C-alpha positions in Angstrom: -0.1 0.1 0.1 2.1 2.9 -1.3 0.0 5.4 1.0 1.3 3.9 3.9 5.1 4.1 2.8 6.0 7.2 4.4 4.5 6.2 7.8 6.1 2.8 7.8 9.8 4.3 6.6 9.5 6.5 9.6 8.7 3.7 12.0 11.0 1.2 10.4 14.0 3.4 10.4 13.4 4.2 14.1 12.9 1.0 15.1 16.2 -0.4 13.3 18.3 2.5 14.8 17.1 1.8 18.3 17.8 -2.0 18.3 21.0 -3.7 19.0 22.8 -6.3 17.1 20.9 -9.5 18.1 18.0 -7.9 16.5 19.8 -6.6 13.6 21.1 -10.3 12.9 17.7 -11.7 13.5 14.4 -10.1 13.0 16.0 -7.1 11.1 17.8 -9.1 8.4 14.5 -11.4 7.9 12.5 -8.0 7.5 15.1 -6.5 4.8 14.9 -10.0 3.1 11.2 -9.9 3.1 11.2 -6.4 1.8 13.4 -7.1 -1.1 11.4 -10.2 -2.1 8.3 -8.2 -2.1 9.8 -5.7 -4.8 7.4 -6.6 -7.6 6.5 -3.0 -8.7 7.9 0.5 -8.7 6.6 1.7 -5.4 7.7 -0.9 -3.2 11.2 -0.8 -4.8 11.4 2.7 -4.1 10.3 2.4 -0.6 12.9 -0.2 -0.1 15.6 2.1 -1.5 14.4 5.0 0.7 14.6 2.5 3.6 18.2 1.7 2.9 19.4 5.1 2.2 17.8 6.4 5.6 19.4 3.6 7.3 22.7 4.4 5.9 22.5 8.1 6.4 21.4 7.5 10.1 24.6 5.7 10.8 22.8 2.2 11.5 25.3 0.2 12.9 24.1 -3.0 10.9 24.6 -1.0 7.6 27.4 -2.8 6.0 26.8 -6.0 8.2 23.1 -6.6 7.2 21.9 -4.1 4.7 24.4 -3.4 2.3 24.8 -7.1 1.2 21.1 -7.4 0.6 21.3 -3.9 -1.4 24.1 -5.1 -3.4 22.6 -8.5 -4.4 19.3 -6.7 -5.4 21.3 -4.0 -7.5 22.9 -6.8 -9.7 19.6 -8.6 -10.3 17.9 -8.0 -13.6 14.7 -8.4 -12.2 15.2 -5.1 -9.8 17.1 -3.6 -12.6 14.2 -3.9 -14.9 11.7 -2.2 -12.3 13.5 1.1 -12.2 17.1 1.3 -13.5 17.4 5.3 -12.8 16.4 5.0 -9.0 18.7 2.1 -8.4 21.4 4.3 -9.9 20.5 7.3 -8.2 20.5 5.5 -4.8 23.9 3.6 -5.7 25.4 7.1 -6.6 23.9 8.8 -3.3 25.4 6.2 -1.1 28.9 6.5 -3.1 29.1 10.2 -2.5 28.4 9.9 1.2 31.0 7.2 1.3 28.5 4.5 2.4 30.1 1.5 0.6 33.2 1.3 -1.6 34.8 -0.9 -4.2 36.2 -3.1 -1.5 32.6 -4.1 -0.5 31.9 -5.6 -3.5 33.2 -8.6 -5.6 34.3 -9.4 -9.2 31.0 -10.8 -9.9 29.0 -8.1 -8.7 31.3 -5.3 -10.3 31.0 -7.2 -13.8 27.2 -7.4 -13.5 26.8 -3.9 -12.6 29.3 -2.8 -15.1 27.7 -4.4 -17.9 24.5 -2.7 -17.0 25.6 0.7 -16.3 27.6 1.0 -19.3 25.0 -0.1 -21.4 22.8 2.7 -20.5 25.8 5.2 -20.9 26.3 3.9 -24.3 22.8 5.1 -25.1 23.2 8.4 -23.5 22.8 11.5 -25.4 22.1 15.1 -24.8 19.7 17.1 -26.9 17.4 20.1 -26.2 14.6 17.4 -25.3 16.8 15.9 -22.5 14.9 15.8 -19.3 16.5 16.5 -16.1 16.4 13.0 -14.7 17.8 11.5 -17.9 20.6 13.8 -17.5 21.2 13.1 -14.0 21.5 9.6 -14.9 24.8 10.6 -16.5 26.2 11.7 -13.2 24.9 8.8 -11.4 26.6 6.7 -13.6 29.8 8.5 -13.7 30.0 8.6 -9.8 30.2 4.9 -10.0 33.2 5.4 -12.2 35.8 3.5 -9.9 33.9 0.4 -10.1 34.2 0.4 -14.0 37.2 -1.1 -15.8 39.0 0.5 -18.6 36.1 -0.1 -21.0 34.2 3.0 -19.7 36.6 5.9 -20.5 36.1 5.4 -24.6 32.4 5.6 -23.9 32.8 9.0 -22.1 35.0 10.2 -24.8 32.6 9.5 -27.4 30.0 11.6 -25.3 32.3 14.3 -25.4 33.1 14.4 -29.1 29.4 14.1 -29.7 28.6 17.4 -27.8 31.7 19.1 -29.1 30.6 17.9 -32.7 27.3 19.7 -32.8 27.2 22.5 -30.1 24.4 24.7 -29.3 23.8 27.8 -31.4 24.0 29.5 -28.2 25.7 27.9 -25.3 25.0 30.8 -22.9 21.2 30.9 -23.6 21.3 26.9 -23.4 22.8 27.1 -20.1 20.6 29.6 -18.9 17.5 27.5 -20.0 18.2 24.1 -18.6 20.5 22.6 -15.9 20.7 19.7 -18.6 23.2 21.6 -20.7 26.2 20.9 -22.5 28.6 22.9 -20.3 27.6 20.7 -17.4 27.9 17.4 -19.7 31.2 18.2 -20.7 32.5 19.4 -17.0 31.1 16.0 -15.5 32.7 13.9 -18.3 36.0 15.5 -18.4 36.1 15.3 -14.6 35.7 12.0 -14.7 38.4 11.2 -17.3 40.7 13.1 -15.1 40.3 10.8 -12.2 41.2 7.7 -14.3 44.4 6.5 -15.5 45.5 8.6 -18.5 46.5 5.3 -20.2 42.9 4.7 -20.6 42.0 7.8 -22.5 45.1 9.7 -23.5 45.4 8.2 -26.9 41.9 8.8 -27.7 41.3 12.2 -26.5 42.2 14.9 -28.9 42.8 17.6 -26.5 44.0 20.1 -29.2 40.8 19.8 -31.0 38.6 19.9 -27.5 40.2 23.0 -26.5 39.9 24.7 -29.8 36.1 23.9 -29.9 35.5 24.5 -26.0 37.1 28.0 -26.2 34.9 29.0 -29.2 31.8 27.9 -27.8 32.4 27.5 -24.0 35.1 29.9 -23.4 32.6 31.7 -20.7 32.4 28.4 -18.8 34.9 27.7 -15.8 33.5 24.3 -15.8 34.6 23.2 -19.2 37.8 25.2 -19.4 38.5 23.6 -15.8 37.9 20.2 -17.0 40.4 20.9 -20.0 42.9 22.3 -17.8 42.7 19.1 -15.2 43.1 16.8 -18.4 46.0 18.5 -19.6 47.6 18.4 -16.3 46.9 14.7 -15.8 47.9 13.5 -19.2 
């Protein structure tokens, strides 16, 4: 019953944080298992994801021991991914940003499954005047998880950069003012992620001279784009 989710969320979060370890490992674990098994629709999945975020942000002591393994298992399940891919990416990115889990918390099987899912979505990502904010946000969510990905990721990011630079908006300033899903933002996000990767993975593919020429011509006003180019030039 989705109308009860907000009430149940508050009650459940409070109950978990007030309990001690024996209850985490017994009834608490069983409750989370049952919650995940009940995820057969988007509203239920969103409720369970919110519960996990609440427990993590509240500093619940059983987060890594009890909740995180179940969350990661669900995040690698095709059944869950088919229900609401953007929401799962958003939650994982949120937890990653707040340092609630790291690469060491996952294994090779999980990373391989998650990478195939995430990079398949990244391959299809494009920026256009019709790009909705939630679609734009997915780019940032995927790239936030970049430390989990193999060297297969940078070439995809480079293709996104080349695509934007190859078809710049007629007026980049007007575009920037009109929508947060703008080309300056997308270029900056992609360049910053490349900067954090090993240059061996991208240096030979990234034409920084051409990127710089086009960027100065169309985005010379954007500290985000110019800062990204500077970072890449220093990392190379």
